[in-house]
VOLUMZA-910830 format. One record per residue (C-alpha): chain; x, y, z. Coordinates in steps of 0.001 Angstrom, whole numbers, plus 500000, padded with zeros to 6 digits. Example, Ala and Ser with C-alpha at 12.3 -4.5 7.8 and 13.67 -1.06 7.14 Angstrom:
// residues 2
> A	512300	495500	507800
> A	513670	498940	507140
//
This chain:
// residues 711
> A	748833	616476	879814
> A	746322	618449	881860
> A	742593	617707	881965
> A	741892	621158	880530
> A	743956	620413	877407
> A	742313	616986	876978
> A	738878	618586	877131
> A	739906	621103	874522
> A	741190	618402	872144
> A	738023	616357	872603
> A	735873	619400	871865
> A	737841	620133	868670
> A	737555	616512	867432
> A	733823	616338	868072
> A	733311	619747	866542
> A	735332	618746	863476
> A	733235	615563	863128
> A	730073	617573	863204
> A	731329	620051	860654
> A	732612	617276	858343
> A	729077	616082	857507
> A	728269	616702	853836
> A	725868	619516	853285
> A	723318	617171	851690
> A	723389	614843	854687
> A	722949	617800	857021
> A	719960	618962	855010
> A	718415	615492	855182
> A	718952	615306	858912
> A	717373	618754	859377
> A	714340	617705	857318
> A	713855	614493	859318
> A	714293	616400	862538
> A	711570	618836	861483
> A	709222	615943	860608
> A	709921	614293	863954
> A	709206	617528	865700
> A	705840	617830	863959
> A	704979	614243	864852
> A	705707	615011	868488
> A	703090	617683	868661
> A	705311	620447	867397
> A	708091	619879	869927
> A	711218	621697	868867
> A	714081	619192	868257
> A	716515	621816	869509
> A	714915	621557	872923
> A	716208	617988	873466
> A	714129	615600	871285
> A	716093	612950	869293
> A	715817	614017	865603
> A	716479	610530	864233
> A	713751	608006	863504
> A	716119	605138	862660
> A	719184	603868	864460
> A	721349	603773	861316
> A	721561	607544	860994
> A	724916	609098	861758
> A	725034	610580	865214
> A	725831	614289	865526
> A	727411	615319	868793
> A	725694	618249	870565
> A	727679	621359	871478
> A	728278	621015	875212
> A	730241	624252	875535
> A	728758	626626	878142
> A	727047	629583	876497
> A	727975	633067	877653
> A	725225	634706	879674
> A	723739	637715	877918
> A	723409	640697	880298
> A	719984	642221	879799
> A	720142	646009	879300
> A	718245	648664	881248
> A	714973	648898	879309
> A	712910	650936	881752
> A	710521	653538	880357
> A	711513	655848	883248
> A	714901	656704	881738
> A	715766	658167	878352
> A	718932	657474	876370
> A	720895	660345	877901
> A	720184	659075	881431
> A	721047	655475	880516
> A	724372	656663	879105
> A	725460	657948	882526
> A	727833	655621	884389
> A	725875	656231	887616
> A	722692	658104	888423
> A	720200	658558	891254
> A	716468	659206	891458
> A	713518	659611	893821
> A	710078	658087	893375
> A	706819	660048	893379
> A	704072	658934	895732
> A	700898	659570	893724
> A	702018	658931	890161
> A	704036	656476	888110
> A	706991	658844	887881
> A	710539	659288	889076
> A	712686	662403	889450
> A	716343	662229	888446
> A	718682	663696	891072
> A	722414	664530	890938
> A	724926	662033	892312
> A	727467	664413	893805
> A	731014	663124	894298
> A	732744	666351	893233
> A	733902	669481	895081
> A	730854	671450	893905
> A	729027	671798	897270
> A	731354	669747	899444
> A	732167	672794	901578
> A	728496	673088	902680
> A	728233	670635	905572
> A	724933	671913	907036
> A	722155	670446	904817
> A	719820	673413	905374
> A	722304	675703	903583
> A	722314	673713	900332
> A	719209	675219	898706
> A	718826	678871	897719
> A	720044	681302	900377
> A	719590	678680	903094
> A	717668	678546	906357
> A	717421	680396	909628
> A	719010	677822	911938
> A	718685	677254	915656
> A	722437	676933	916111
> A	724372	673721	915611
> A	724287	670693	913377
> A	721225	668484	913726
> A	718933	671170	915151
> A	715775	672670	913657
> A	715806	675227	910843
> A	713382	677319	908787
> A	713981	678376	905118
> A	714270	682135	904606
> A	712319	681807	901363
> A	708691	681446	902385
> A	707882	679456	899245
> A	710505	676804	900066
> A	709134	676077	903548
> A	707781	672555	904074
> A	704049	672334	904665
> A	703534	669096	906592
> A	699984	667771	906564
> A	700880	665041	909049
> A	702880	665305	912278
> A	703893	668919	911859
> A	706070	668727	915000
> A	708814	667234	912803
> A	708661	670018	910222
> A	711709	671826	911619
> A	713886	668752	911012
> A	712876	668500	907357
> A	716432	669140	906106
> A	717623	665984	907888
> A	714870	663379	907813
> A	714220	660689	905225
> A	710753	660496	903713
> A	709265	658439	900908
> A	709754	661383	898546
> A	713499	661796	899192
> A	714723	658208	899727
> A	717409	657721	897047
> A	717530	654925	894461
> A	720625	654228	892375
> A	721619	652692	889065
> A	725327	651840	889031
> A	727633	650051	886647
> A	729792	648935	889581
> A	729117	648536	893323
> A	729473	651819	895179
> A	730532	652440	898768
> A	731151	655860	900306
> A	731641	657141	903828
> A	732193	660649	905199
> A	733301	661860	908604
> A	733603	665483	909747
> A	734306	666798	913227
> A	735050	670047	915028
> A	735784	671460	918452
> A	736962	669910	921675
> A	735834	666384	922467
> A	733464	667596	925176
> A	731726	670037	922808
> A	732372	668314	919506
> A	730170	668584	916449
> A	730189	665394	914354
> A	728908	664333	910959
> A	729078	660737	909736
> A	727332	659264	906716
> A	727596	656017	904817
> A	726206	654962	901438
> A	726257	651422	900069
> A	724665	650733	896685
> A	724796	647789	894299
> A	723022	646728	891127
> A	722281	643007	890876
> A	721343	643581	887241
> A	720950	646701	885089
> A	717319	646902	886231
> A	717534	645713	889847
> A	719459	647211	892727
> A	719480	648006	896419
> A	721096	650622	898624
> A	721584	651570	902255
> A	722072	655129	903506
> A	722896	656050	907091
> A	723565	659527	908461
> A	724484	660534	912013
> A	724765	664253	912668
> A	724751	666306	915815
> A	726603	668285	918426
> A	727587	667780	922049
> A	726810	671431	922621
> A	728972	674529	922638
> A	726227	676242	924622
> A	724699	674910	927826
> A	722286	671997	927338
> A	722554	672113	923532
> A	723363	668447	922927
> A	721727	666958	919840
> A	721711	663592	918031
> A	720104	663114	914638
> A	720192	659581	913168
> A	718615	658827	909784
> A	718523	655474	907997
> A	717023	654339	904710
> A	717161	650961	903003
> A	715715	650764	899501
> A	715206	648158	896769
> A	714154	648854	893200
> A	713427	647010	889973
> A	712768	649090	886858
> A	712058	646564	884130
> A	710606	646880	880668
> A	707021	646558	881923
> A	707112	645992	885677
> A	708653	648347	888219
> A	708757	648319	892012
> A	710271	650674	894583
> A	710313	649663	898232
> A	712060	651048	901273
> A	712366	651193	905050
> A	712977	654464	906920
> A	714089	655157	910475
> A	714518	658686	911838
> A	715640	659108	915444
> A	716177	662576	916940
> A	717259	663418	920475
> A	717820	667020	921501
> A	718349	668753	924809
> A	716520	672049	925108
> A	717946	675186	926742
> A	715208	677676	925837
> A	717699	680186	924435
> A	719810	682819	926143
> A	718419	685018	928918
> A	719534	688031	926880
> A	721189	688727	923537
> A	723849	690750	925312
> A	725282	687579	926873
> A	726857	686178	923678
> A	729077	689256	923269
> A	729688	689989	926952
> A	733381	689532	927945
> A	732142	688319	931351
> A	731435	684974	929689
> A	734750	683952	928161
> A	733449	680642	926799
> A	730147	679875	925046
> A	729265	677170	927570
> A	729128	679817	930330
> A	726363	681861	928686
> A	723201	681666	930901
> A	720171	679919	929409
> A	716460	679942	930295
> A	715998	676182	930777
> A	718528	675090	933359
> A	717792	671372	933718
> A	719268	668490	931745
> A	715809	666867	931881
> A	714467	669371	929312
> A	714702	667366	926107
> A	712796	666125	923076
> A	712869	662690	921497
> A	711287	662136	918087
> A	711061	658695	916493
> A	709872	657665	913069
> A	709535	654277	911392
> A	708118	653902	907908
> A	707813	651278	905201
> A	706655	651927	901654
> A	706246	650066	898389
> A	705130	651376	895018
> A	704719	649152	891981
> A	703286	649398	888480
> A	702805	647204	885430
> A	702647	648343	881816
> A	700162	646851	879333
> A	701128	647804	875751
> A	698211	648582	873436
> A	700187	647532	870354
> A	702471	644528	869741
> A	706004	644979	871104
> A	708680	644071	868576
> A	712356	643312	869035
> A	713166	646785	867740
> A	711288	648394	870644
> A	714046	648813	873201
> A	711540	650059	875795
> A	707823	650820	875853
> A	708396	654552	876410
> A	707506	655280	872774
> A	704432	653021	872534
> A	700790	653418	873530
> A	700638	651828	876988
> A	698349	651636	880002
> A	700042	651352	883413
> A	698243	650162	886527
> A	699844	650547	889909
> A	699559	650624	893681
> A	701330	652660	896356
> A	701390	651753	900062
> A	703004	653432	903056
> A	702988	652672	906777
> A	704318	655693	908685
> A	704579	656147	912475
> A	705835	659237	914312
> A	706115	659798	918060
> A	707336	662682	920187
> A	708252	662762	923879
> A	709034	666032	925657
> A	710248	666055	929252
> A	711374	668774	931676
> A	711257	669685	935362
> A	710115	672948	936865
> A	712910	675384	937477
> A	713785	679064	937466
> A	716488	681258	935987
> A	717965	684670	936767
> A	718215	687568	934329
> A	721123	689845	935436
> A	719874	692609	933117
> A	716139	692317	933626
> A	715738	696083	934016
> A	717814	699268	934340
> A	717711	701943	937049
> A	716800	705206	935273
> A	718817	707291	937703
> A	722053	705322	938102
> A	721927	703412	934829
> A	722802	700190	936624
> A	721151	696908	935751
> A	718549	695432	938080
> A	718625	691597	938176
> A	715517	689478	938512
> A	715432	686019	940077
> A	712796	683294	939979
> A	711858	683698	936310
> A	710172	680731	934560
> A	710175	679808	930884
> A	706629	678337	930839
> A	703698	680202	932344
> A	701286	677245	932596
> A	701593	673749	934106
> A	698228	672104	933431
> A	698842	668420	934202
> A	701750	668238	936633
> A	703088	671313	938484
> A	706526	669791	939053
> A	707542	667989	935862
> A	706483	667391	932260
> A	706188	664210	930247
> A	704198	664962	927088
> A	703855	662017	924708
> A	702306	662340	921241
> A	701807	659638	918625
> A	700618	659631	915033
> A	700232	656804	912524
> A	699209	657063	908886
> A	698504	654069	906636
> A	698260	655232	903038
> A	696976	653334	900006
> A	696730	654574	896445
> A	695520	652870	893265
> A	696441	654657	890067
> A	696174	654307	886302
> A	698487	655990	883836
> A	697575	656156	880169
> A	700324	656808	877649
> A	698382	657521	874422
> A	701324	657665	872020
> A	704768	658320	873478
> A	705871	659186	876997
> A	707502	662302	875564
> A	704659	663167	873202
> A	702492	666268	873052
> A	700147	664405	875391
> A	702623	662249	877272
> A	700639	660714	880132
> A	697132	660988	881544
> A	697001	659973	885204
> A	694222	659220	887622
> A	693967	657622	891023
> A	692106	657178	894274
> A	693626	657174	897744
> A	692739	656288	901315
> A	694659	657479	904382
> A	693901	655942	907776
> A	695027	658272	910586
> A	695506	657422	914256
> A	696303	660168	916794
> A	697208	659508	920411
> A	697878	661808	923368
> A	697164	662324	927060
> A	693742	663998	927216
> A	691222	665289	929727
> A	689617	661869	930105
> A	693074	660433	930806
> A	693106	662319	934111
> A	690271	660047	935272
> A	690958	656779	933446
> A	694738	656897	933243
> A	694505	655761	929618
> A	695914	657496	926576
> A	693253	658860	924231
> A	693208	657525	920664
> A	691397	659186	917785
> A	690947	657535	914377
> A	690108	659408	911199
> A	689906	658269	907563
> A	690345	660510	904554
> A	689840	659451	900950
> A	690524	661450	897837
> A	690675	661389	894056
> A	693415	662911	891958
> A	694605	663196	888393
> A	697047	664915	886083
> A	698026	665339	882464
> A	701366	666303	880978
> A	703220	666372	877693
> A	706141	667650	875643
> A	706536	669177	872212
> A	709952	667991	871162
> A	712544	669622	873377
> A	711020	673109	873312
> A	707795	672915	875318
> A	706708	670851	878304
> A	703499	671336	880228
> A	701364	669752	882915
> A	698280	670171	885100
> A	697009	668308	888164
> A	694157	668295	890666
> A	693347	666577	893971
> A	690038	666593	895879
> A	688860	665167	899233
> A	685154	664198	899364
> A	685633	662338	902698
> A	684174	663698	905974
> A	687724	664175	907319
> A	689388	666973	905343
> A	686185	667321	903348
> A	686395	669893	900588
> A	690195	670115	900516
> A	691235	670933	896979
> A	694518	671460	895167
> A	694818	672561	891524
> A	698094	673261	889778
> A	699593	673862	886346
> A	703056	674420	884914
> A	704597	675373	881574
> A	708242	675298	880504
> A	709604	676863	877334
> A	713142	676092	876197
> A	715006	677954	873516
> A	718542	677549	872248
> A	721203	680052	871233
> A	724307	678364	869861
> A	723078	675121	871471
> A	722913	676787	874871
> A	719488	676383	876530
> A	717404	679300	877810
> A	714606	678057	880070
> A	711461	679999	881022
> A	709143	678305	883526
> A	705798	679271	884976
> A	703826	677567	887772
> A	700445	678142	889358
> A	698798	676467	892328
> A	695737	677156	894429
> A	694929	675130	897546
> A	692210	674871	900136
> A	693422	672750	903059
> A	692162	671785	906479
> A	694305	672461	909553
> A	696242	669433	910729
> A	694909	667544	913734
> A	697399	668992	916238
> A	696534	672564	915308
> A	692990	671940	916532
> A	693539	669391	919309
> A	696395	669544	921813
> A	696464	668711	925512
> A	699903	669009	927079
> A	701433	670229	930298
> A	702150	673719	928983
> A	699749	674245	926059
> A	696106	673283	925650
> A	693683	674097	922855
> A	690647	672413	921348
> A	688717	674494	918854
> A	687786	674134	915196
> A	689674	676270	912697
> A	688742	677430	909235
> A	690429	676059	906157
> A	693526	677840	904932
> A	693534	679080	901346
> A	696658	679823	899379
> A	697286	680825	895776
> A	700803	680895	894330
> A	702311	682150	891103
> A	705920	681433	890177
> A	707981	682480	887170
> A	711649	681624	886690
> A	714214	682160	883971
> A	717450	680167	883779
> A	720535	680018	881579
> A	722366	676998	883017
> A	725503	677387	880890
> A	726012	680884	882296
> A	724999	680021	885901
> A	722201	682592	885796
> A	718805	682251	887445
> A	715971	684636	888208
> A	712788	683691	890053
> A	709653	685538	891176
> A	706975	684204	893550
> A	703667	685796	894503
> A	701440	684289	897173
> A	698052	685178	898650
> A	697396	683552	902037
> A	693883	683591	903472
> A	693022	682503	907050
> A	696681	681731	907742
> A	697319	679623	910877
> A	700370	680597	912926
> A	701755	680692	916497
> A	701774	684077	918232
> A	704329	685623	920584
> A	703087	683399	923438
> A	703306	680252	921258
> A	699523	680041	921201
> A	697863	678782	918035
> A	696132	681588	916129
> A	694317	682099	912814
> A	694501	685364	910901
> A	691134	686536	909566
> A	692128	688077	906279
> A	694572	687811	903399
> A	698330	688266	903578
> A	700395	688892	900456
> A	703944	687562	900161
> A	706322	688391	897307
> A	709774	686884	896787
> A	712400	687786	894197
> A	715403	685473	893848
> A	718503	686035	891721
> A	721581	683880	891223
> A	724640	684648	889130
> A	728000	682906	889256
> A	731004	684478	887589
> A	734119	682573	886643
> A	737464	683983	885563
> A	739922	681129	884978
> A	739972	679355	888362
> A	738315	682229	890261
> A	734641	681658	891187
> A	732377	684470	892368
> A	728980	682980	893299
> A	726028	685146	894308
> A	722537	684307	895568
> A	720204	687075	896729
> A	716588	686889	897949
> A	714348	689957	898371
> A	710956	689529	900099
> A	707922	691601	901041
> A	705036	690699	903346
> A	701897	692756	903922
> A	701670	691644	907575
> A	704895	690746	909360
> A	702983	689814	912518
> A	701586	686816	910637
> A	704443	686069	908205
> A	707672	687780	909351
> A	710393	687796	906659
> A	713747	689550	906236
> A	713725	692115	903433
> A	717048	690853	902031
> A	718877	687542	902481
> A	722086	686685	900674
> A	724639	683919	900247
> A	727976	684788	898617
> A	730838	682400	897929
> A	734213	683533	896578
> A	736843	680874	895990
> A	739671	679794	893734
> A	739751	676260	892308
> A	742781	674746	890607
> A	744794	671587	890005
> A	747496	671323	892651
> A	748671	668132	890906
> A	747297	667668	887399
> A	744533	664994	887261
> A	745385	663932	890828
> A	744633	666685	893370
> A	741958	669363	892832
> A	741819	672198	895406
> A	739265	674853	896446
> A	740192	677772	898687
> A	737883	680620	899596
> A	735216	682106	901846
> A	731434	681703	902202
> A	729287	684513	903578
> A	725654	684732	904720
> A	723656	687802	905618
> A	720103	689010	906198
> A	718609	692345	907185
> A	717054	692937	910601
> A	713537	691708	911220
> A	711470	690037	913927
> A	713076	686644	913475
> A	710913	683737	914657
> A	711369	682251	918097
> A	711457	678560	918905
> A	709352	676721	921472
> A	710920	673492	922832
> A	707661	671975	924117
> A	706052	672284	920681
> A	709198	671998	918513
> A	707575	674782	916506
> A	708553	678308	915479
> A	706451	681209	916753
> A	706163	684894	915849
> A	707918	686714	918673
> A	707796	690537	918809
> A	710454	691172	921447
> A	713724	691555	919505
> A	714833	692100	915919
> A	717695	689996	914552
> A	719974	690496	911567
> A	722541	692782	909917
> A	725296	690366	910900
> A	727665	688759	908353
> A	728497	685117	909052
> A	731716	684055	907282
> A	733374	680645	906793
> A	736937	680185	905519
> A	737504	676846	903758
> A	740111	674729	902022
> A	738746	671702	900145
> A	740551	669071	898113
> A	739753	666066	895939
> A	742537	663533	895704
> A	741441	660810	893283
> A	738356	659341	895018
> A	738864	661041	898381
> A	737528	664478	899283
> A	739257	666482	902020
> A	737422	669008	904222
> A	739103	671860	906152
> A	737065	674838	907361
> A	737158	677551	909986
> A	733503	678284	910601
> A	732381	681757	911692
> A	735855	683215	911195
> A	734664	686759	911971
> A	733532	685797	915489
> A	734558	688666	917806
> A	736397	690328	914875
> A	733689	692477	913310
> A	729918	692692	913197
> A	727391	693827	915793
> A	727935	690743	917971
> A	724325	689589	917559
> A	724925	686418	915585
> A	721367	685085	915809
> A	719225	683588	913066
> A	716442	682492	915467
> A	715550	684815	918349
> A	717418	683979	921599
> A	719358	681122	919949
> A	722939	682136	918993
> A	724679	680505	916057
> A	727834	678561	916804
> A	730934	680663	917525
> A	734210	680230	915668
> A	735387	676629	915307
> A	737742	674604	913154
> A	736360	671628	911209
> A	738055	668825	909336
> A	737047	665577	907675
> A	737119	663294	904650
> A	734763	661554	902256
> A	735966	658460	900427
> A	734182	656651	897620
> A	734934	653151	896349
> A	733776	651640	893040
> A	734485	647903	892873
//
């Protein structure tokens, strides 16, 4: 007989002996045990004390069976019942307040065909060319406004930041990897990403995200590597929550300065893209940007009323939360090149013969201030941020007055670059500035029909003194046959100081050191959405005063006046059985296109058919994506500054850019097949530029997979 069976028999005998005690005897034993517990200072006999005072009492065997561990549920006040009911969900944490923002966890075919991240929102961005390179949103009101290290602003679609590091809550461990590639090995464009996430308990989890995207360059000297890593840990308990993470962004890009002329991309003389002549002809012209950051945000809730067993979470109780947010963030940029010249075969035209007159010995940069032969510009910025905040929840988190927030913050800035004094001392100049600020907000909900909020932030510190931001928002939700209709309005007015590098820069090609006035901007936004009918309409109005920009020579300038910008956005998706007809259109006006150049119309259209190739096994999408914008003075790009500037030499646009795709989802694996820029050399004006002088990639075939594992 096995040991397991013997143990089972012994357990049954002992259990039967315990149960066979007469009820009166059991009552007597319980009474004596209670008395003994009182005599021992109130010690509970169930915690191990012997309940018998005399040795003649019958002994009752204790239950030695191992108790099943009770799995504690997710009780966090951050998530409501509908979010908790999801098998998996994702969120981002807010820096200044005790809040999180729920984000979609996409494992479907919905946007799988869009492999360039800067095309995922609205009508997309004006892109430099290939994967991993800089981009600029067409919609002015979606453009990032970096207050710190603005040189990295063009890579915003790729980089991890505290605000976009993902956190997960999963019922089972999750692992997913994706790999896409295109083109010949020598000129290949590659995309690899990996996500690993696991919940140790319903409230505690960790995740790792790694993305490697870039191109080896279809055009001369266009190689790019963009590596982004985030590691995050979270605990969202009933009272205590903590979010912590580490970020590493590493970007390497060779710079070619753009084509010598737009005619070159459509000239049959150059049969292959890599033969098109560029302005920077040395492999030494390149940028390297590095970023390391660590952050932690934590809060603790102090209920103002007793918490009972019936209170699943403290989201519906009066509570005061106290918290702290910390971030250590370091960015550096290194730009190198050597002096060289290029030749423009069509520099001018003979008025009599009509023949082109070439010009040799042309240079991309006019000035060489530090070294006349080569460039090595190194810039460094570090920000250490601390915030202490209090959040008062007067009644319920979803009440008419949901939360009242207030906080104070201190940012310690360190800037480093080669300066004028460095020419004599050989040492890198370091400048330290401290800025402190106060901020607050209030928000609430009236059932599911009205939600509102207002916030303010003010800097009394000498650095950024007088900077002020005030905002408000209101959302009204109505229902027709249980289908929501959402009307939202937002307002914000800001007064902000220029960032340090806009006032102080000493490099080999660009030097400026002069104080600038504060920028002022007021925005109004109204949007109307019917999610069940895939309909959206948005209107933005902005007034920009003393706008800072970069002129046609890439010199920093400030406009003395007010510029008005208006944007109108419309989205409507039609569906007939498996046929999808998706439309996004953006119309914009600017009162001064020399300061804020914008295309009048930008559009993204996607027509595809989606169906089950094998029922409940293989889902397929087949169709075409198209992008278009009208002609305008598209911005140029300066490699030494990694910034966009307002060139006035050429107008770009009126070119349709089409992608043909075939996507599939086979159980947990997604399949990617696309011919990008299928109309290359077929139709269009041949000027496939989104940024002046930088052609978009020509036609190429892409393929790849994404595989997710839940175990």
